[in-house]
LOMILO-793946 format. One record per residue (C-alpha): residue number from 1; x, y, z; residue in three letters. Coordinates in Angstrom, 3 decimals. Layout:
residues N
atom i=NUM x=X y=Y z=Z aa=ala
...
//
This chain:
residues 287
atom i=1 x=53.333 y=289.909 z=73.808 aa=unk
atom i=2 x=56.526 y=289.530 z=71.614 aa=unk
atom i=3 x=56.765 y=286.043 z=72.303 aa=unk
atom i=4 x=54.780 y=283.083 z=74.251 aa=unk
atom i=5 x=55.714 y=281.914 z=77.619 aa=unk
atom i=6 x=55.604 y=278.453 z=78.475 aa=unk
atom i=7 x=55.477 y=276.452 z=82.126 aa=unk
atom i=8 x=54.318 y=273.500 z=83.418 aa=unk
atom i=9 x=52.172 y=272.570 z=86.409 aa=unk
atom i=10 x=55.346 y=272.804 z=88.652 aa=unk
atom i=11 x=55.431 y=276.222 z=88.097 aa=unk
atom i=12 x=53.031 y=276.334 z=91.427 aa=unk
atom i=13 x=50.898 y=279.490 z=89.987 aa=unk
atom i=14 x=47.471 y=281.062 z=90.643 aa=unk
atom i=15 x=45.274 y=281.314 z=87.971 aa=unk
atom i=16 x=45.429 y=285.115 z=88.413 aa=unk
atom i=17 x=48.925 y=285.955 z=88.092 aa=unk
atom i=18 x=49.377 y=283.205 z=85.008 aa=unk
atom i=19 x=46.650 y=283.738 z=82.929 aa=unk
atom i=20 x=49.232 y=285.176 z=80.076 aa=unk
atom i=21 x=51.367 y=281.712 z=80.439 aa=unk
atom i=22 x=50.498 y=278.438 z=78.474 aa=unk
atom i=23 x=50.355 y=275.625 z=81.431 aa=unk
atom i=24 x=51.658 y=272.169 z=80.213 aa=unk
atom i=25 x=50.048 y=269.456 z=82.263 aa=unk
atom i=26 x=51.597 y=267.066 z=84.456 aa=unk
atom i=27 x=51.252 y=262.858 z=84.518 aa=unk
atom i=28 x=51.682 y=261.226 z=87.575 aa=unk
atom i=29 x=50.243 y=257.844 z=88.886 aa=unk
atom i=30 x=48.277 y=257.679 z=92.716 aa=unk
atom i=31 x=49.019 y=253.622 z=94.060 aa=unk
atom i=32 x=49.022 y=252.854 z=90.069 aa=unk
atom i=33 x=45.737 y=255.013 z=88.759 aa=unk
atom i=34 x=46.869 y=258.097 z=86.255 aa=unk
atom i=35 x=46.041 y=261.484 z=87.041 aa=unk
atom i=36 x=46.432 y=264.375 z=85.106 aa=unk
atom i=37 x=47.491 y=267.815 z=87.238 aa=unk
atom i=38 x=46.706 y=270.564 z=84.552 aa=unk
atom i=39 x=48.322 y=273.379 z=86.715 aa=unk
atom i=40 x=45.277 y=274.512 z=87.844 aa=unk
atom i=41 x=46.480 y=275.522 z=91.930 aa=unk
atom i=42 x=43.377 y=277.038 z=92.759 aa=unk
atom i=43 x=41.625 y=273.614 z=92.157 aa=unk
atom i=44 x=43.962 y=271.175 z=93.756 aa=unk
atom i=45 x=43.053 y=269.117 z=96.352 aa=unk
atom i=46 x=45.940 y=269.429 z=98.219 aa=unk
atom i=47 x=44.682 y=268.705 z=101.831 aa=unk
atom i=48 x=43.066 y=265.405 z=100.465 aa=unk
atom i=49 x=46.460 y=264.832 z=98.266 aa=unk
atom i=50 x=48.815 y=265.043 z=101.271 aa=unk
atom i=51 x=46.807 y=263.277 z=103.447 aa=unk
atom i=52 x=46.510 y=260.433 z=101.388 aa=unk
atom i=53 x=50.888 y=260.620 z=101.745 aa=unk
atom i=54 x=50.571 y=260.913 z=105.440 aa=unk
atom i=55 x=48.534 y=257.510 z=104.950 aa=unk
atom i=56 x=51.063 y=255.902 z=102.410 aa=unk
atom i=57 x=49.466 y=256.492 z=99.173 aa=unk
atom i=58 x=52.475 y=255.282 z=96.463 aa=unk
atom i=59 x=53.126 y=258.765 z=93.976 aa=unk
atom i=60 x=55.319 y=257.841 z=91.402 aa=unk
atom i=61 x=55.949 y=260.676 z=88.581 aa=unk
atom i=62 x=58.156 y=261.058 z=85.203 aa=unk
atom i=63 x=59.548 y=263.600 z=82.854 aa=unk
atom i=64 x=57.766 y=265.283 z=80.133 aa=unk
atom i=65 x=58.574 y=264.082 z=77.354 aa=unk
atom i=66 x=59.591 y=265.164 z=74.002 aa=unk
atom i=67 x=56.463 y=264.410 z=72.250 aa=unk
atom i=68 x=54.467 y=266.216 z=74.899 aa=unk
atom i=69 x=56.496 y=269.425 z=73.797 aa=unk
atom i=70 x=56.213 y=268.739 z=70.024 aa=unk
atom i=71 x=52.665 y=268.758 z=70.661 aa=unk
atom i=72 x=52.116 y=271.947 z=72.048 aa=unk
atom i=73 x=55.058 y=274.115 z=70.752 aa=unk
atom i=74 x=54.051 y=273.148 z=67.152 aa=unk
atom i=75 x=51.242 y=275.131 z=66.382 aa=unk
atom i=76 x=53.047 y=278.567 z=67.722 aa=unk
atom i=77 x=56.063 y=277.063 z=65.831 aa=unk
atom i=78 x=53.841 y=276.831 z=62.250 aa=unk
atom i=79 x=52.878 y=280.945 z=62.987 aa=unk
atom i=80 x=56.239 y=281.820 z=63.291 aa=unk
atom i=81 x=55.853 y=282.737 z=66.932 aa=unk
atom i=82 x=58.570 y=282.532 z=69.413 aa=unk
atom i=83 x=58.604 y=280.545 z=72.406 aa=unk
atom i=84 x=59.891 y=280.905 z=75.865 aa=unk
atom i=85 x=59.695 y=277.802 z=78.084 aa=unk
atom i=86 x=60.494 y=277.527 z=81.914 aa=unk
atom i=87 x=61.580 y=274.213 z=83.061 aa=unk
atom i=88 x=62.335 y=272.385 z=86.154 aa=unk
atom i=89 x=65.725 y=272.067 z=87.102 aa=unk
atom i=90 x=67.867 y=269.678 z=84.899 aa=unk
atom i=91 x=69.457 y=268.689 z=88.266 aa=unk
atom i=92 x=66.544 y=267.035 z=89.222 aa=unk
atom i=93 x=64.498 y=265.749 z=86.164 aa=unk
atom i=94 x=64.827 y=264.890 z=82.603 aa=unk
atom i=95 x=62.306 y=267.703 z=81.602 aa=unk
atom i=96 x=64.804 y=269.988 z=80.299 aa=unk
atom i=97 x=66.322 y=268.064 z=78.084 aa=unk
atom i=98 x=63.328 y=266.910 z=76.603 aa=unk
atom i=99 x=62.172 y=270.188 z=75.950 aa=unk
atom i=100 x=65.702 y=270.926 z=74.149 aa=unk
atom i=101 x=65.263 y=268.107 z=72.113 aa=unk
atom i=102 x=61.873 y=269.361 z=70.757 aa=unk
atom i=103 x=63.004 y=272.649 z=70.334 aa=unk
atom i=104 x=65.926 y=272.074 z=68.204 aa=unk
atom i=105 x=63.875 y=269.722 z=66.006 aa=unk
atom i=106 x=61.246 y=272.336 z=65.655 aa=unk
atom i=107 x=63.593 y=275.322 z=64.855 aa=unk
atom i=108 x=64.850 y=273.093 z=62.079 aa=unk
atom i=109 x=61.867 y=272.816 z=60.646 aa=unk
atom i=110 x=60.531 y=276.048 z=61.449 aa=unk
atom i=111 x=63.439 y=278.454 z=60.909 aa=unk
atom i=112 x=61.461 y=281.446 z=61.635 aa=unk
atom i=113 x=60.648 y=280.828 z=65.008 aa=unk
atom i=114 x=63.214 y=280.897 z=67.469 aa=unk
atom i=115 x=62.326 y=278.654 z=70.781 aa=unk
atom i=116 x=64.430 y=278.894 z=74.141 aa=unk
atom i=117 x=64.522 y=276.251 z=76.895 aa=unk
atom i=118 x=65.474 y=278.203 z=80.818 aa=unk
atom i=119 x=66.741 y=275.790 z=82.962 aa=unk
atom i=120 x=65.055 y=277.599 z=86.548 aa=unk
atom i=121 x=67.624 y=275.193 z=88.465 aa=unk
atom i=122 x=64.384 y=274.929 z=90.825 aa=unk
atom i=123 x=61.216 y=273.523 z=91.219 aa=unk
atom i=124 x=57.728 y=274.681 z=91.958 aa=unk
atom i=125 x=57.550 y=278.885 z=92.751 aa=unk
atom i=126 x=61.453 y=278.515 z=91.489 aa=unk
atom i=127 x=59.718 y=278.319 z=87.827 aa=unk
atom i=128 x=57.006 y=280.065 z=88.674 aa=unk
atom i=129 x=58.955 y=283.208 z=89.457 aa=unk
atom i=130 x=60.960 y=283.286 z=86.112 aa=unk
atom i=131 x=57.437 y=282.732 z=84.523 aa=unk
atom i=132 x=56.339 y=285.738 z=85.476 aa=unk
atom i=133 x=59.517 y=287.742 z=84.773 aa=unk
atom i=134 x=59.481 y=286.288 z=81.562 aa=unk
atom i=135 x=55.313 y=287.275 z=80.685 aa=unk
atom i=136 x=56.761 y=291.266 z=81.905 aa=unk
atom i=137 x=59.312 y=290.800 z=79.446 aa=unk
atom i=138 x=56.535 y=289.819 z=76.678 aa=unk
atom i=139 x=54.352 y=292.565 z=77.800 aa=unk
atom i=140 x=57.355 y=295.582 z=77.227 aa=unk
atom i=141 x=57.762 y=293.556 z=73.484 aa=unk
atom i=142 x=61.437 y=292.506 z=74.337 aa=unk
atom i=143 x=62.357 y=290.181 z=71.915 aa=unk
atom i=144 x=62.674 y=286.503 z=72.463 aa=unk
atom i=145 x=66.376 y=286.092 z=71.876 aa=unk
atom i=146 x=67.028 y=289.235 z=74.836 aa=unk
atom i=147 x=64.765 y=287.849 z=76.801 aa=unk
atom i=148 x=66.298 y=284.612 z=76.656 aa=unk
atom i=149 x=69.239 y=286.318 z=77.913 aa=unk
atom i=150 x=67.706 y=288.177 z=80.523 aa=unk
atom i=151 x=66.297 y=285.188 z=82.192 aa=unk
atom i=152 x=69.314 y=282.661 z=82.022 aa=unk
atom i=153 x=71.096 y=285.775 z=83.853 aa=unk
atom i=154 x=68.036 y=285.881 z=86.492 aa=unk
atom i=155 x=68.240 y=282.388 z=87.117 aa=unk
atom i=156 x=70.660 y=282.430 z=90.033 aa=unk
atom i=157 x=68.812 y=285.157 z=91.920 aa=unk
atom i=158 x=66.071 y=283.379 z=92.102 aa=unk
atom i=159 x=65.992 y=282.147 z=95.475 aa=unk
atom i=160 x=64.199 y=279.195 z=96.845 aa=unk
atom i=161 x=64.297 y=277.505 z=100.132 aa=unk
atom i=162 x=62.323 y=274.863 z=101.860 aa=unk
atom i=163 x=62.426 y=272.556 z=104.763 aa=unk
atom i=164 x=60.487 y=269.651 z=104.983 aa=unk
atom i=165 x=58.581 y=267.550 z=107.839 aa=unk
atom i=166 x=59.610 y=263.991 z=107.236 aa=unk
atom i=167 x=62.704 y=263.321 z=106.019 aa=unk
atom i=168 x=61.539 y=259.592 z=104.772 aa=unk
atom i=169 x=60.262 y=261.306 z=101.785 aa=unk
atom i=170 x=63.942 y=262.464 z=100.761 aa=unk
atom i=171 x=64.678 y=259.530 z=101.655 aa=unk
atom i=172 x=62.474 y=257.596 z=99.152 aa=unk
atom i=173 x=64.029 y=259.911 z=96.423 aa=unk
atom i=174 x=67.563 y=259.291 z=97.477 aa=unk
atom i=175 x=68.056 y=263.443 z=98.797 aa=unk
atom i=176 x=69.256 y=261.953 z=102.317 aa=unk
atom i=177 x=70.459 y=258.303 z=103.227 aa=unk
atom i=178 x=68.387 y=255.983 z=105.193 aa=unk
atom i=179 x=70.505 y=256.443 z=108.184 aa=unk
atom i=180 x=70.482 y=259.916 z=108.328 aa=unk
atom i=181 x=66.941 y=260.425 z=107.640 aa=unk
atom i=182 x=66.211 y=257.989 z=110.976 aa=unk
atom i=183 x=68.921 y=259.735 z=112.847 aa=unk
atom i=184 x=67.362 y=262.992 z=111.841 aa=unk
atom i=185 x=64.061 y=261.879 z=112.802 aa=unk
atom i=186 x=64.499 y=260.870 z=116.060 aa=unk
atom i=187 x=66.375 y=264.134 z=116.622 aa=unk
atom i=188 x=63.814 y=266.104 z=115.290 aa=unk
atom i=189 x=66.535 y=267.351 z=112.837 aa=unk
atom i=190 x=64.873 y=270.114 z=110.110 aa=unk
atom i=191 x=67.230 y=270.657 z=106.856 aa=unk
atom i=192 x=66.692 y=273.702 z=105.152 aa=unk
atom i=193 x=67.335 y=272.956 z=101.893 aa=unk
atom i=194 x=67.731 y=274.851 z=98.047 aa=unk
atom i=195 x=68.759 y=274.481 z=94.527 aa=unk
atom i=196 x=72.357 y=275.078 z=93.845 aa=unk
atom i=197 x=73.734 y=276.696 z=91.124 aa=unk
atom i=198 x=73.933 y=273.297 z=89.510 aa=unk
atom i=199 x=70.036 y=272.850 z=89.873 aa=unk
atom i=200 x=70.788 y=270.000 z=92.389 aa=unk
atom i=201 x=68.878 y=270.061 z=95.776 aa=unk
atom i=202 x=71.105 y=270.600 z=98.527 aa=unk
atom i=203 x=71.107 y=271.467 z=102.442 aa=unk
atom i=204 x=72.499 y=274.388 z=103.351 aa=unk
atom i=205 x=72.371 y=274.115 z=107.153 aa=unk
atom i=206 x=70.319 y=271.994 z=109.579 aa=unk
atom i=207 x=68.137 y=272.884 z=113.081 aa=unk
atom i=208 x=66.578 y=271.383 z=115.613 aa=unk
atom i=209 x=62.381 y=271.753 z=115.576 aa=unk
atom i=210 x=60.063 y=273.017 z=113.293 aa=unk
atom i=211 x=59.875 y=276.213 z=115.034 aa=unk
atom i=212 x=63.500 y=276.798 z=113.946 aa=unk
atom i=213 x=62.972 y=275.769 z=110.859 aa=unk
atom i=214 x=60.350 y=278.432 z=109.440 aa=unk
atom i=215 x=62.558 y=281.382 z=111.314 aa=unk
atom i=216 x=65.723 y=279.750 z=109.337 aa=unk
atom i=217 x=63.451 y=280.513 z=106.325 aa=unk
atom i=218 x=62.825 y=283.637 z=107.154 aa=unk
atom i=219 x=66.444 y=284.467 z=107.922 aa=unk
atom i=220 x=67.392 y=283.575 z=104.760 aa=unk
atom i=221 x=64.948 y=286.168 z=103.223 aa=unk
atom i=222 x=66.626 y=288.901 z=105.429 aa=unk
atom i=223 x=69.836 y=288.077 z=104.157 aa=unk
atom i=224 x=69.362 y=287.279 z=100.343 aa=unk
atom i=225 x=66.847 y=289.705 z=99.579 aa=unk
atom i=226 x=67.237 y=291.776 z=96.283 aa=unk
atom i=227 x=65.288 y=295.466 z=96.896 aa=unk
atom i=228 x=62.973 y=295.447 z=93.352 aa=unk
atom i=229 x=60.206 y=297.303 z=92.668 aa=unk
atom i=230 x=57.702 y=294.881 z=92.830 aa=unk
atom i=231 x=58.922 y=293.155 z=95.716 aa=unk
atom i=232 x=57.133 y=289.770 z=95.169 aa=unk
atom i=233 x=57.469 y=286.637 z=97.642 aa=unk
atom i=234 x=55.852 y=283.387 z=96.992 aa=unk
atom i=235 x=55.287 y=280.554 z=99.749 aa=unk
atom i=236 x=54.522 y=277.160 z=99.194 aa=unk
atom i=237 x=53.088 y=274.435 z=101.626 aa=unk
atom i=238 x=52.331 y=270.632 z=101.955 aa=unk
atom i=239 x=49.142 y=271.023 z=103.581 aa=unk
atom i=240 x=50.464 y=273.193 z=106.757 aa=unk
atom i=241 x=48.764 y=276.553 z=105.976 aa=unk
atom i=242 x=49.139 y=277.498 z=109.623 aa=unk
atom i=243 x=53.092 y=277.223 z=109.124 aa=unk
atom i=244 x=52.505 y=279.137 z=105.763 aa=unk
atom i=245 x=50.864 y=281.925 z=107.302 aa=unk
atom i=246 x=54.110 y=282.177 z=110.245 aa=unk
atom i=247 x=56.208 y=282.576 z=107.815 aa=unk
atom i=248 x=54.619 y=285.320 z=105.342 aa=unk
atom i=249 x=54.130 y=287.550 z=108.837 aa=unk
atom i=250 x=57.981 y=286.840 z=109.487 aa=unk
atom i=251 x=58.578 y=288.013 z=105.625 aa=unk
atom i=252 x=56.318 y=290.926 z=106.439 aa=unk
atom i=253 x=58.470 y=292.194 z=109.222 aa=unk
atom i=254 x=61.694 y=291.881 z=107.448 aa=unk
atom i=255 x=59.770 y=293.679 z=104.510 aa=unk
atom i=256 x=56.349 y=295.372 z=105.104 aa=unk
atom i=257 x=56.443 y=295.953 z=101.278 aa=unk
atom i=258 x=57.091 y=292.223 z=100.506 aa=unk
atom i=259 x=53.609 y=291.091 z=98.283 aa=unk
atom i=260 x=53.319 y=287.708 z=99.656 aa=unk
atom i=261 x=51.455 y=285.018 z=97.739 aa=unk
atom i=262 x=50.760 y=281.720 z=99.733 aa=unk
atom i=263 x=49.627 y=278.636 z=98.006 aa=unk
atom i=264 x=48.982 y=274.442 z=98.609 aa=unk
atom i=265 x=52.571 y=273.246 z=97.074 aa=unk
atom i=266 x=51.497 y=271.521 z=93.438 aa=unk
atom i=267 x=51.551 y=267.549 z=93.437 aa=unk
atom i=268 x=54.270 y=266.755 z=90.878 aa=unk
atom i=269 x=57.478 y=267.341 z=92.828 aa=unk
atom i=270 x=54.918 y=267.697 z=96.271 aa=unk
atom i=271 x=55.427 y=263.595 z=96.215 aa=unk
atom i=272 x=59.214 y=264.029 z=96.653 aa=unk
atom i=273 x=59.095 y=266.662 z=99.654 aa=unk
atom i=274 x=56.264 y=265.239 z=100.964 aa=unk
atom i=275 x=53.374 y=266.786 z=103.524 aa=unk
atom i=276 x=54.549 y=269.640 z=106.256 aa=unk
atom i=277 x=56.736 y=271.266 z=102.774 aa=unk
atom i=278 x=57.099 y=274.687 z=103.282 aa=unk
atom i=279 x=59.148 y=276.980 z=101.108 aa=unk
atom i=280 x=60.230 y=280.423 z=100.318 aa=unk
atom i=281 x=60.867 y=281.917 z=97.202 aa=unk
atom i=282 x=61.493 y=285.513 z=96.333 aa=unk
atom i=283 x=64.364 y=287.617 z=93.977 aa=unk
atom i=284 x=67.716 y=287.761 z=95.570 aa=unk
atom i=285 x=70.873 y=289.123 z=95.508 aa=unk
atom i=286 x=72.495 y=284.980 z=94.798 aa=unk
atom i=287 x=71.089 y=281.540 z=96.420 aa=unk
//
């Protein structure tokens, strides 16, 4: 590998495809008790986590700070190894800026080391799909500086669309107003959301009912998907596996060659979208 790929627990990647990525842990609080999510989505008890949210558990998250990045990057920098870190969107977290500060400090101290922070303009598998592309470039011995340019140019093509079942979780994080959440709940309105070109989460459509929301996600795949050799598609869910399977079936109807991976949605950003979140991630012509 020509450089080391870093991501964090938000990348949502199963271990079988993340073994060559250094995953940084994410800390969060559940009712005031600190938890550490190592990024091991395979052993994450998502049902218990999302059931807790349904029953009123209070989850608090915070950005990954600069010191954490310095601690994890330094051993590689000391050896002169180049680093690329795939960050969650700067539009929803200060993590990107914290990582940039760490990178600048370390490159000044270790001038033979190149460190680049990719702003994924997304979260969850939106990070993960870029991290996997980074690994592919490193395996092909693309040097880190060229890989950084390729990955930055790929960000607008890392499509991520999702819907939520309960608008009140978006209300708590300021994504929708209290009035909108209340009216939407009464009318059974389901938003279709995505990360825009600045990394902010916005709505691109609203439909009535869960069934229509799932169909709309599949429609986005049909409209946006890019023909590439791997045809990888990721689906994450907030403890709603049946809906995830329905979406996977729709994706395969559209593209029988699609290689679909389904996982529980990770806890760090999961607290902001809540139980019933259903997301679709793929390479597309545009977001």
